[in-house]
Biopython code that builds the backbone (N, CA, C, O; Angstrom):
import numpy as np
from Bio.PDB.StructureBuilder import StructureBuilder

atoms = [
    (1, "MET", "N", (0.713, -0.879, 24.147)),
    (1, "MET", "CA", (-0.144, -0.393, 23.087)),
    (1, "MET", "C", (-0.600, -1.546, 22.205)),
    (1, "MET", "O", (0.163, -2.467, 21.916)),
    (2, "ALA", "N", (-1.825, -1.479, 21.795)),
    (2, "ALA", "CA", (-2.373, -2.477, 20.888)),
    (2, "ALA", "C", (-2.171, -2.018, 19.443)),
    (2, "ALA", "O", (-2.060, -0.826, 19.157)),
    (3, "ARG", "N", (-2.127, -2.975, 18.570)),
    (3, "ARG", "CA", (-1.997, -2.688, 17.143)),
    (3, "ARG", "C", (-3.253, -3.174, 16.438)),
    (3, "ARG", "O", (-3.747, -4.265, 16.721)),
    (4, "SER", "N", (-3.761, -2.376, 15.534)),
    (4, "SER", "CA", (-4.899, -2.764, 14.713)),
    (4, "SER", "C", (-4.429, -2.966, 13.283)),
    (4, "SER", "O", (-3.609, -2.205, 12.769)),
    (5, "TYR", "N", (-4.959, -4.002, 12.650)),
    (5, "TYR", "CA", (-4.566, -4.380, 11.296)),
    (5, "TYR", "C", (-5.761, -4.244, 10.364)),
    (5, "TYR", "O", (-6.839, -4.766, 10.646)),
    (6, "TYR", "N", (-5.566, -3.544, 9.256)),
    (6, "TYR", "CA", (-6.619, -3.327, 8.279)),
    (6, "TYR", "C", (-6.135, -3.809, 6.915)),
    (6, "TYR", "O", (-5.188, -3.258, 6.355)),
    (7, "THR", "N", (-6.783, -4.827, 6.391)),
    (7, "THR", "CA", (-6.426, -5.326, 5.062)),
    (7, "THR", "C", (-7.059, -4.417, 4.010)),
    (7, "THR", "O", (-8.265, -4.171, 4.029)),
    (8, "ILE", "N", (-6.244, -3.935, 3.112)),
    (8, "ILE", "CA", (-6.712, -3.085, 2.022)),
    (8, "ILE", "C", (-7.121, -4.003, 0.875)),
    (8, "ILE", "O", (-6.288, -4.735, 0.343)),
    (9, "PRO", "N", (-8.398, -3.970, 0.490)),
    (9, "PRO", "CA", (-8.852, -4.897, -0.550)),
    (9, "PRO", "C", (-8.242, -4.568, -1.914)),
    (9, "PRO", "O", (-8.380, -3.457, -2.425)),
    (10, "LEU", "N", (-7.574, -5.555, -2.480)),
    (10, "LEU", "CA", (-6.956, -5.404, -3.799)),
    (10, "LEU", "C", (-7.337, -6.582, -4.673)),
    (10, "LEU", "O", (-7.715, -7.644, -4.178)),
    (11, "ALA", "N", (-7.236, -6.386, -5.957)),
    (11, "ALA", "CA", (-7.424, -7.440, -6.950)),
    (11, "ALA", "C", (-6.182, -7.450, -7.830)),
    (11, "ALA", "O", (-5.498, -6.431, -7.929)),
    (12, "PRO", "N", (-5.873, -8.568, -8.469)),
    (12, "PRO", "CA", (-4.673, -8.625, -9.309)),
    (12, "PRO", "C", (-4.869, -7.931, -10.652)),
    (12, "PRO", "O", (-4.779, -8.546, -11.715)),
    (13, "GLU", "N", (-5.139, -6.633, -10.568)),
    (13, "GLU", "CA", (-5.301, -5.800, -11.766)),
    (13, "GLU", "C", (-4.996, -4.356, -11.387)),
    (13, "GLU", "O", (-5.149, -3.979, -10.225)),
    (14, "PRO", "N", (-4.569, -3.548, -12.344)),
    (14, "PRO", "CA", (-4.351, -2.132, -12.045)),
    (14, "PRO", "C", (-5.646, -1.521, -11.520)),
    (14, "PRO", "O", (-6.731, -1.823, -12.018)),
    (15, "GLN", "N", (-5.524, -0.660, -10.512)),
    (15, "GLN", "CA", (-6.722, -0.092, -9.898)),
    (15, "GLN", "C", (-6.416, 1.220, -9.196)),
    (15, "GLN", "O", (-5.269, 1.524, -8.868)),
    (16, "SER", "N", (-7.468, 1.984, -8.977)),
    (16, "SER", "CA", (-7.379, 3.243, -8.255)),
    (16, "SER", "C", (-8.670, 3.385, -7.460)),
    (16, "SER", "O", (-9.759, 3.175, -7.995)),
    (17, "PHE", "N", (-8.551, 3.742, -6.173)),
    (17, "PHE", "CA", (-9.733, 3.846, -5.329)),
    (17, "PHE", "C", (-9.462, 4.751, -4.140)),
    (17, "PHE", "O", (-8.312, 4.964, -3.756)),
    (18, "GLY", "N", (-10.532, 5.283, -3.560)),
    (18, "GLY", "CA", (-10.436, 6.101, -2.366)),
    (18, "GLY", "C", (-10.420, 5.226, -1.127)),
    (18, "GLY", "O", (-11.038, 4.162, -1.097)),
    (19, "ILE", "N", (-9.706, 5.684, -0.100)),
    (19, "ILE", "CA", (-9.601, 4.927, 1.150)),
    (19, "ILE", "C", (-9.289, 5.901, 2.279)),
    (19, "ILE", "O", (-8.656, 6.934, 2.063)),
    (20, "THR", "N", (-9.734, 5.564, 3.476)),
    (20, "THR", "CA", (-9.398, 6.342, 4.661)),
    (20, "THR", "C", (-8.373, 5.555, 5.465)),
    (20, "THR", "O", (-8.618, 4.408, 5.841)),
    (21, "LEU", "N", (-7.226, 6.172, 5.728)),
    (21, "LEU", "CA", (-6.159, 5.571, 6.530)),
    (21, "LEU", "C", (-5.863, 6.496, 7.691)),
    (21, "LEU", "O", (-5.529, 7.663, 7.488)),
    (22, "ALA", "N", (-5.981, 5.983, 8.908)),
    (22, "ALA", "CA", (-5.713, 6.768, 10.120)),
    (22, "ALA", "C", (-6.491, 8.086, 10.108)),
    (22, "ALA", "O", (-5.970, 9.128, 10.505)),
    (23, "GLY", "N", (-7.739, 8.027, 9.652)),
    (23, "GLY", "CA", (-8.609, 9.192, 9.693)),
    (23, "GLY", "C", (-8.452, 10.187, 8.557)),
    (23, "GLY", "O", (-9.134, 11.212, 8.542)),
    (24, "THR", "N", (-7.568, 9.909, 7.605)),
    (24, "THR", "CA", (-7.361, 10.817, 6.470)),
    (24, "THR", "C", (-7.739, 10.098, 5.183)),
    (24, "THR", "O", (-7.411, 8.927, 4.996)),
    (25, "GLU", "N", (-8.428, 10.806, 4.301)),
    (25, "GLU", "CA", (-8.839, 10.217, 3.024)),
    (25, "GLU", "C", (-7.736, 10.391, 1.976)),
    (25, "GLU", "O", (-7.151, 11.463, 1.822)),
    (26, "TYR", "N", (-7.480, 9.294, 1.268)),
    (26, "TYR", "CA", (-6.478, 9.271, 0.209)),
    (26, "TYR", "C", (-7.072, 8.582, -1.009)),
    (26, "TYR", "O", (-8.169, 8.026, -0.954)),
    (27, "ARG", "N", (-6.343, 8.625, -2.089)),
    (27, "ARG", "CA", (-6.618, 7.802, -3.256)),
    (27, "ARG", "C", (-5.381, 6.938, -3.441)),
    (27, "ARG", "O", (-4.263, 7.451, -3.497)),
    (28, "LEU", "N", (-5.578, 5.613, -3.538)),
    (28, "LEU", "CA", (-4.478, 4.688, -3.803)),
    (28, "LEU", "C", (-4.558, 4.253, -5.255)),
    (28, "LEU", "O", (-5.640, 4.018, -5.794)),
    (29, "ARG", "N", (-3.404, 4.154, -5.871)),
    (29, "ARG", "CA", (-3.318, 3.657, -7.244)),
    (29, "ARG", "C", (-2.272, 2.551, -7.246)),
    (29, "ARG", "O", (-1.152, 2.745, -6.774)),
    (30, "VAL", "N", (-2.640, 1.398, -7.776)),
    (30, "VAL", "CA", (-1.745, 0.241, -7.844)),
    (30, "VAL", "C", (-1.589, -0.111, -9.319)),
    (30, "VAL", "O", (-2.566, -0.280, -10.049)),
    (31, "ARG", "N", (-0.312, -0.215, -9.736)),
    (31, "ARG", "CA", (-0.024, -0.493, -11.154)),
    (31, "ARG", "C", (1.018, -1.594, -11.275)),
    (31, "ARG", "O", (1.885, -1.741, -10.414)),
    (32, "TRP", "N", (0.926, -2.354, -12.334)),
    (32, "TRP", "CA", (1.883, -3.410, -12.653)),
    (32, "TRP", "C", (2.821, -2.908, -13.739)),
    (32, "TRP", "O", (2.382, -2.333, -14.735)),
    (33, "PHE", "N", (4.117, -3.129, -13.539)),
    (33, "PHE", "CA", (5.106, -2.756, -14.545)),
    (33, "PHE", "C", (5.829, -4.003, -15.013)),
    (33, "PHE", "O", (6.396, -4.740, -14.205)),
    (34, "GLU", "N", (5.811, -4.242, -16.319)),
    (34, "GLU", "CA", (6.554, -5.343, -16.937)),
    (34, "GLU", "C", (7.955, -4.835, -17.234)),
    (34, "GLU", "O", (8.159, -4.098, -18.199)),
    (35, "ALA", "N", (8.901, -5.216, -16.427)),
    (35, "ALA", "CA", (10.299, -4.836, -16.634)),
    (35, "ALA", "C", (11.140, -5.722, -15.733)),
    (35, "ALA", "O", (10.618, -6.445, -14.884)),
    (36, "GLU", "N", (12.446, -5.655, -15.928)),
    (36, "GLU", "CA", (13.330, -6.472, -15.104)),
    (36, "GLU", "C", (13.125, -6.183, -13.621)),
    (36, "GLU", "O", (13.071, -7.113, -12.817)),
    (37, "GLU", "N", (13.012, -4.941, -13.254)),
    (37, "GLU", "CA", (12.754, -4.547, -11.865)),
    (37, "GLU", "C", (11.291, -4.142, -11.691)),
    (37, "GLU", "O", (10.970, -3.284, -10.869)),
    (38, "GLY", "N", (10.418, -4.759, -12.462)),
    (38, "GLY", "CA", (9.000, -4.414, -12.446)),
    (38, "GLY", "C", (8.266, -4.995, -11.261)),
    (38, "GLY", "O", (8.856, -5.257, -10.212)),
    (39, "GLY", "N", (6.987, -5.191, -11.436)),
    (39, "GLY", "CA", (6.128, -5.697, -10.382)),
    (39, "GLY", "C", (5.072, -4.663, -10.038)),
    (39, "GLY", "O", (4.873, -3.690, -10.766)),
    (40, "TRP", "N", (4.404, -4.886, -8.924)),
    (40, "TRP", "CA", (3.365, -3.975, -8.464)),
    (40, "TRP", "C", (3.976, -2.766, -7.781)),
    (40, "TRP", "O", (4.916, -2.895, -6.997)),
    (41, "HIS", "N", (3.440, -1.586, -8.082)),
    (41, "HIS", "CA", (3.882, -0.340, -7.460)),
    (41, "HIS", "C", (2.662, 0.428, -6.974)),
    (41, "HIS", "O", (1.590, 0.379, -7.578)),
    (42, "LEU", "N", (2.852, 1.136, -5.873)),
    (42, "LEU", "CA", (1.772, 1.866, -5.220)),
    (42, "LEU", "C", (2.034, 3.360, -5.247)),
    (42, "LEU", "O", (3.146, 3.818, -4.987)),
    (43, "ASP", "N", (0.993, 4.108, -5.567)),
    (43, "ASP", "CA", (1.005, 5.562, -5.431)),
    (43, "ASP", "C", (-0.032, 5.917, -4.373)),
    (43, "ASP", "O", (-1.130, 5.361, -4.362)),
    (44, "ILE", "N", (0.316, 6.837, -3.489)),
    (44, "ILE", "CA", (-0.636, 7.392, -2.532)),
    (44, "ILE", "C", (-0.838, 8.843, -2.938)),
    (44, "ILE", "O", (0.098, 9.641, -2.973)),
    (45, "LEU", "N", (-2.093, 9.157, -3.243)),
    (45, "LEU", "CA", (-2.431, 10.471, -3.776)),
    (45, "LEU", "C", (-3.368, 11.205, -2.824)),
    (45, "LEU", "O", (-3.960, 10.609, -1.924)),
    (46, "SER", "N", (-3.488, 12.509, -3.045)),
    (46, "SER", "CA", (-4.486, 13.279, -2.310)),
    (46, "SER", "C", (-5.868, 12.699, -2.623)),
    (46, "SER", "O", (-6.034, 11.964, -3.597)),
    (47, "GLN", "N", (-6.830, 13.029, -1.812)),
    (47, "GLN", "CA", (-8.182, 12.482, -1.960)),
    (47, "GLN", "C", (-8.742, 12.657, -3.370)),
    (47, "GLN", "O", (-9.397, 11.757, -3.895)),
    (48, "ASP", "N", (-8.491, 13.795, -3.973)),
    (48, "ASP", "CA", (-9.011, 14.045, -5.316)),
    (48, "ASP", "C", (-8.103, 13.488, -6.419)),
    (48, "ASP", "O", (-8.430, 13.577, -7.602)),
    (49, "GLY", "N", (-6.971, 12.919, -6.026)),
    (49, "GLY", "CA", (-6.042, 12.335, -6.987)),
    (49, "GLY", "C", (-5.187, 13.336, -7.724)),
    (49, "GLY", "O", (-4.429, 12.963, -8.620)),
    (50, "ALA", "N", (-5.296, 14.620, -7.359)),
    (50, "ALA", "CA", (-4.593, 15.677, -8.083)),
    (50, "ALA", "C", (-3.104, 15.746, -7.761)),
    (50, "ALA", "O", (-2.311, 16.150, -8.611)),
    (51, "SER", "N", (-2.713, 15.359, -6.553)),
    (51, "SER", "CA", (-1.295, 15.459, -6.205)),
    (51, "SER", "C", (-0.811, 14.180, -5.530)),
    (51, "SER", "O", (-1.514, 13.573, -4.722)),
    (52, "ALA", "N", (0.410, 13.790, -5.885)),
    (52, "ALA", "CA", (1.016, 12.581, -5.334)),
    (52, "ALA", "C", (1.655, 12.883, -3.986)),
    (52, "ALA", "O", (2.395, 13.856, -3.840)),
    (53, "ILE", "N", (1.361, 12.042, -3.010)),
    (53, "ILE", "CA", (2.025, 12.107, -1.711)),
    (53, "ILE", "C", (3.234, 11.187, -1.758)),
    (53, "ILE", "O", (4.317, 11.553, -1.304)),
    (54, "LEU", "N", (3.051, 10.001, -2.303)),
    (54, "LEU", "CA", (4.131, 9.044, -2.569)),
    (54, "LEU", "C", (3.864, 8.443, -3.943)),
    (54, "LEU", "O", (2.710, 8.211, -4.303)),
    (55, "ALA", "N", (4.897, 8.193, -4.696)),
    (55, "ALA", "CA", (4.710, 7.614, -6.025)),
    (55, "ALA", "C", (5.735, 6.513, -6.280)),
    (55, "ALA", "O", (6.913, 6.648, -5.948)),
    (56, "GLY", "N", (5.261, 5.426, -6.875)),
    (56, "GLY", "CA", (6.147, 4.362, -7.316)),
    (56, "GLY", "C", (6.745, 3.514, -6.217)),
    (56, "GLY", "O", (7.866, 3.028, -6.366)),
    (57, "VAL", "N", (6.033, 3.317, -5.109)),
    (57, "VAL", "CA", (6.541, 2.490, -4.015)),
    (57, "VAL", "C", (6.377, 1.023, -4.419)),
    (57, "VAL", "O", (5.250, 0.567, -4.608)),
    (58, "PRO", "N", (7.482, 0.272, -4.557)),
    (58, "PRO", "CA", (7.364, -1.142, -4.930)),
    (58, "PRO", "C", (6.701, -1.933, -3.809)),
    (58, "PRO", "O", (7.041, -1.757, -2.639)),
    (59, "LEU", "N", (5.767, -2.793, -4.155)),
    (59, "LEU", "CA", (5.122, -3.651, -3.165)),
    (59, "LEU", "C", (6.015, -4.855, -2.927)),
    (59, "LEU", "O", (5.954, -5.849, -3.650)),
    (60, "THR", "N", (6.841, -4.748, -1.906)),
    (60, "THR", "CA", (7.774, -5.802, -1.537)),
    (60, "THR", "C", (7.415, -6.340, -0.163)),
    (60, "THR", "O", (6.750, -5.663, 0.621)),
    (61, "THR", "N", (7.849, -7.546, 0.126)),
    (61, "THR", "CA", (7.554, -8.171, 1.411)),
    (61, "THR", "C", (8.690, -7.930, 2.400)),
    (61, "THR", "O", (9.805, -7.576, 2.017)),
    (62, "GLY", "N", (8.380, -8.132, 3.689)),
    (62, "GLY", "CA", (9.409, -8.121, 4.720)),
    (62, "GLY", "C", (9.788, -6.768, 5.283)),
    (62, "GLY", "O", (10.740, -6.675, 6.058)),
    (63, "CYS", "N", (9.067, -5.709, 4.915)),
    (63, "CYS", "CA", (9.408, -4.392, 5.453)),
    (63, "CYS", "C", (8.177, -3.492, 5.462)),
    (63, "CYS", "O", (7.225, -3.700, 4.711)),
    (64, "ASP", "N", (8.224, -2.489, 6.332)),
    (64, "ASP", "CA", (7.198, -1.461, 6.366)),
    (64, "ASP", "C", (7.454, -0.533, 5.182)),
    (64, "ASP", "O", (8.479, 0.146, 5.137)),
    (65, "LEU", "N", (6.537, -0.501, 4.235)),
    (65, "LEU", "CA", (6.713, 0.300, 3.023)),
    (65, "LEU", "C", (6.730, 1.796, 3.302)),
    (65, "LEU", "O", (7.204, 2.578, 2.477)),
    (66, "LEU", "N", (6.211, 2.203, 4.472)),
    (66, "LEU", "CA", (6.147, 3.628, 4.803)),
    (66, "LEU", "C", (7.263, 4.072, 5.750)),
    (66, "LEU", "O", (7.377, 5.262, 6.041)),
    (67, "GLU", "N", (8.080, 3.149, 6.232)),
    (67, "GLU", "CA", (9.088, 3.484, 7.243)),
    (67, "GLU", "C", (9.996, 4.636, 6.817)),
    (67, "GLU", "O", (10.229, 5.557, 7.600)),
    (68, "GLN", "N", (10.498, 4.599, 5.616)),
    (68, "GLN", "CA", (11.411, 5.659, 5.172)),
    (68, "GLN", "C", (10.689, 6.961, 4.859)),
    (68, "GLN", "O", (11.321, 7.979, 4.578)),
    (69, "HIS", "N", (9.349, 6.924, 4.909)),
    (69, "HIS", "CA", (8.541, 8.117, 4.637)),
    (69, "HIS", "C", (7.786, 8.570, 5.889)),
    (69, "HIS", "O", (6.748, 9.223, 5.781)),
    (70, "ALA", "N", (8.298, 8.230, 7.073)),
    (70, "ALA", "CA", (7.624, 8.561, 8.339)),
    (70, "ALA", "C", (7.380, 10.061, 8.481)),
    (70, "ALA", "O", (6.418, 10.473, 9.129)),
    (71, "TYR", "N", (8.232, 10.867, 7.887)),
    (71, "TYR", "CA", (8.091, 12.327, 7.964)),
    (71, "TYR", "C", (6.766, 12.814, 7.373)),
    (71, "TYR", "O", (6.344, 13.935, 7.657)),
    (72, "LEU", "N", (6.104, 11.989, 6.557)),
    (72, "LEU", "CA", (4.827, 12.379, 5.970)),
    (72, "LEU", "C", (3.667, 12.265, 6.957)),
    (72, "LEU", "O", (2.595, 12.825, 6.729)),
    (73, "GLY", "N", (3.885, 11.538, 8.056)),
    (73, "GLY", "CA", (2.855, 11.423, 9.079)),
    (73, "GLY", "C", (1.587, 10.740, 8.614)),
    (73, "GLY", "O", (0.489, 11.210, 8.911)),
    (74, "LEU", "N", (1.718, 9.628, 7.882)),
    (74, "LEU", "CA", (0.540, 8.928, 7.376)),
    (74, "LEU", "C", (-0.175, 8.127, 8.462)),
    (74, "LEU", "O", (-1.262, 7.604, 8.217)),
    (75, "GLY", "N", (0.401, 8.022, 9.639)),
    (75, "GLY", "CA", (-0.308, 7.469, 10.788)),
    (75, "GLY", "C", (-0.252, 5.975, 10.975)),
    (75, "GLY", "O", (-1.005, 5.432, 11.784)),
    (76, "GLY", "N", (0.615, 5.290, 10.255)),
    (76, "GLY", "CA", (0.711, 3.845, 10.435)),
    (76, "GLY", "C", (1.799, 3.238, 9.582)),
    (76, "GLY", "O", (2.618, 3.931, 8.979)),
    (77, "GLU", "N", (1.778, 1.927, 9.554)),
    (77, "GLU", "CA", (2.722, 1.152, 8.754)),
    (77, "GLU", "C", (1.951, 0.480, 7.622)),
    (77, "GLU", "O", (0.740, 0.277, 7.713)),
    (78, "LEU", "N", (2.669, 0.140, 6.557)),
    (78, "LEU", "CA", (2.051, -0.533, 5.416)),
    (78, "LEU", "C", (2.923, -1.727, 5.050)),
    (78, "LEU", "O", (4.103, -1.572, 4.733)),
    (79, "TRP", "N", (2.336, -2.912, 5.096)),
    (79, "TRP", "CA", (3.061, -4.151, 4.856)),
    (79, "TRP", "C", (2.373, -4.971, 3.775)),
    (79, "TRP", "O", (1.151, -4.928, 3.635)),
    (80, "VAL", "N", (3.167, -5.720, 3.011)),
    (80, "VAL", "CA", (2.622, -6.757, 2.149)),
    (80, "VAL", "C", (2.686, -8.035, 2.967)),
    (80, "VAL", "O", (3.769, -8.505, 3.315)),
    (81, "ASP", "N", (1.529, -8.594, 3.271)),
    (81, "ASP", "CA", (1.417, -9.791, 4.111)),
    (81, "ASP", "C", (1.464, -11.026, 3.229)),
    (81, "ASP", "O", (0.439, -11.498, 2.739)),
    (82, "SER", "N", (2.662, -11.538, 3.036)),
    (82, "SER", "CA", (2.871, -12.717, 2.206)),
    (82, "SER", "C", (4.304, -13.195, 2.395)),
    (82, "SER", "O", (5.202, -12.401, 2.677)),
    (83, "SER", "N", (4.507, -14.480, 2.240)),
    (83, "SER", "CA", (5.878, -14.999, 2.280)),
    (83, "SER", "C", (6.533, -14.905, 0.903)),
    (83, "SER", "O", (7.752, -15.029, 0.782)),
    (84, "LEU", "N", (5.725, -14.687, -0.131)),
    (84, "LEU", "CA", (6.235, -14.551, -1.496)),
    (84, "LEU", "C", (5.904, -13.166, -2.026)),
    (84, "LEU", "O", (4.901, -12.581, -1.617)),
    (85, "PRO", "N", (6.708, -12.632, -2.915)),
    (85, "PRO", "CA", (6.404, -11.320, -3.492)),
    (85, "PRO", "C", (5.082, -11.354, -4.253)),
    (85, "PRO", "O", (4.705, -12.389, -4.802)),
    (86, "PRO", "N", (4.382, -10.224, -4.285)),
    (86, "PRO", "CA", (3.148, -10.174, -5.066)),
    (86, "PRO", "C", (3.445, -10.350, -6.551)),
    (86, "PRO", "O", (4.386, -9.766, -7.091)),
    (87, "THR", "N", (2.635, -11.154, -7.181)),
    (87, "THR", "CA", (2.784, -11.397, -8.621)),
    (87, "THR", "C", (1.560, -10.861, -9.352)),
    (87, "THR", "O", (0.623, -10.352, -8.737)),
    (88, "LEU", "N", (1.586, -10.985, -10.652)),
    (88, "LEU", "CA", (0.455, -10.537, -11.457)),
    (88, "LEU", "C", (-0.808, -11.319, -11.115)),
    (88, "LEU", "O", (-1.916, -10.834, -11.344)),
    (89, "GLU", "N", (-0.654, -12.530, -10.566)),
    (89, "GLU", "CA", (-1.798, -13.378, -10.258)),
    (89, "GLU", "C", (-2.240, -13.342, -8.795)),
    (89, "GLU", "O", (-3.419, -13.576, -8.527)),
    (90, "ASN", "N", (-1.349, -13.060, -7.834)),
    (90, "ASN", "CA", (-1.720, -13.259, -6.424)),
    (90, "ASN", "C", (-1.984, -11.989, -5.615)),
    (90, "ASN", "O", (-2.272, -12.092, -4.423)),
    (91, "LEU", "N", (-1.899, -10.819, -6.198)),
    (91, "LEU", "CA", (-2.135, -9.595, -5.430)),
    (91, "LEU", "C", (-3.574, -9.598, -4.914)),
    (91, "LEU", "O", (-4.520, -9.727, -5.691)),
    (92, "GLY", "N", (-3.727, -9.454, -3.603)),
    (92, "GLY", "CA", (-5.047, -9.459, -2.982)),
    (92, "GLY", "C", (-5.599, -10.847, -2.720)),
    (92, "GLY", "O", (-6.666, -10.995, -2.126)),
    (93, "ASP", "N", (-4.882, -11.854, -3.157)),
    (93, "ASP", "CA", (-5.296, -13.239, -2.954)),
    (93, "ASP", "C", (-4.064, -14.061, -2.609)),
    (93, "ASP", "O", (-3.577, -14.849, -3.420)),
    (94, "GLY", "N", (-3.572, -13.865, -1.396)),
    (94, "GLY", "CA", (-2.347, -14.518, -0.955)),
    (94, "GLY", "C", (-1.221, -13.531, -0.713)),
    (94, "GLY", "O", (-0.302, -13.815, 0.055)),
    (95, "ALA", "N", (-1.280, -12.395, -1.349)),
    (95, "ALA", "CA", (-0.342, -11.288, -1.119)),
    (95, "ALA", "C", (-1.207, -10.062, -0.828)),
    (95, "ALA", "O", (-1.625, -9.350, -1.741)),
    (96, "ASP", "N", (-1.464, -9.833, 0.453)),
    (96, "ASP", "CA", (-2.379, -8.771, 0.871)),
    (96, "ASP", "C", (-1.622, -7.537, 1.349)),
    (96, "ASP", "O", (-0.521, -7.638, 1.890)),
    (97, "LEU", "N", (-2.223, -6.386, 1.143)),
    (97, "LEU", "CA", (-1.683, -5.115, 1.616)),
    (97, "LEU", "C", (-2.380, -4.792, 2.933)),
    (97, "LEU", "O", (-3.608, -4.734, 2.991)),
    (98, "VAL", "N", (-1.592, -4.581, 3.999)),
    (98, "VAL", "CA", (-2.136, -4.376, 5.342)),
    (98, "VAL", "C", (-1.620, -3.074, 5.925)),
    (98, "VAL", "O", (-0.417, -2.814, 5.934)),
    (99, "PHE", "N", (-2.550, -2.258, 6.414)),
    (99, "PHE", "CA", (-2.215, -1.002, 7.110)),
    (99, "PHE", "C", (-2.301, -1.284, 8.603)),
    (99, "PHE", "O", (-3.305, -1.808, 9.085)),
    (100, "VAL", "N", (-1.239, -0.933, 9.337)),
    (100, "VAL", "CA", (-1.133, -1.230, 10.776)),
    (100, "VAL", "C", (-1.067, 0.084, 11.535)),
    (100, "VAL", "O", (-0.268, 0.963, 11.213)),
    (101, "VAL", "N", (-1.927, 0.208, 12.558)),
    (101, "VAL", "CA", (-2.025, 1.423, 13.350)),
    (101, "VAL", "C", (-1.817, 1.080, 14.827)),
    (101, "VAL", "O", (-2.368, 0.099, 15.327)),
    (102, "GLU", "N", (-1.021, 1.894, 15.516)),
    (102, "GLU", "CA", (-0.872, 1.763, 16.960)),
    (102, "GLU", "C", (-2.074, 2.413, 17.630)),
    (102, "GLU", "O", (-2.375, 3.577, 17.368)),
    (103, "GLU", "N", (-2.759, 1.677, 18.487)),
    (103, "GLU", "CA", (-3.928, 2.191, 19.212)),
    (103, "GLU", "C", (-3.539, 2.460, 20.648)),
    (103, "GLU", "O", (-2.797, 1.683, 21.249)),
    (104, "ALA", "N", (-4.031, 3.553, 21.203)),
    (104, "ALA", "CA", (-3.728, 3.914, 22.595)),
    (104, "ALA", "C", (-4.541, 3.073, 23.561)),
    (104, "ALA", "O", (-4.420, 3.236, 24.775)),
]
sb = StructureBuilder()
sb.init_structure("model")
sb.init_model(0)
sb.init_chain("A")
sb.init_seg("    ")
for serial, (resi, resn, name, xyz) in enumerate(atoms, 1):
    if name == "N":
        sb.init_residue(resn, " ", resi, " ")
    sb.init_atom(name, np.array(xyz, "f"), 0.0, 1.0, " ", f" {name:<3s}", serial, name[0])
structure = sb.get_structure()
């Protein structure tokens, strides 16, 4: 099986936008939290933003952010593509969010 990689365009600022992942429309919200365990966090919402599918997922490197939520059937993996954790300055510019889909 082949894998397809889709970089989700981000900027180093809080943001919310619509996106299609594996054929389903969602709204993504990315927020920065200033705290000891802070950093960038991701919410995946319904298309209209009315209901949360996932909330407060820390954007960390080295793991599939959706692996423990496979039961939701989001259709792929979500990785932060960077050797360093995303910071307030490098999100989307050196620390990219990538959606990975298995293609038949």
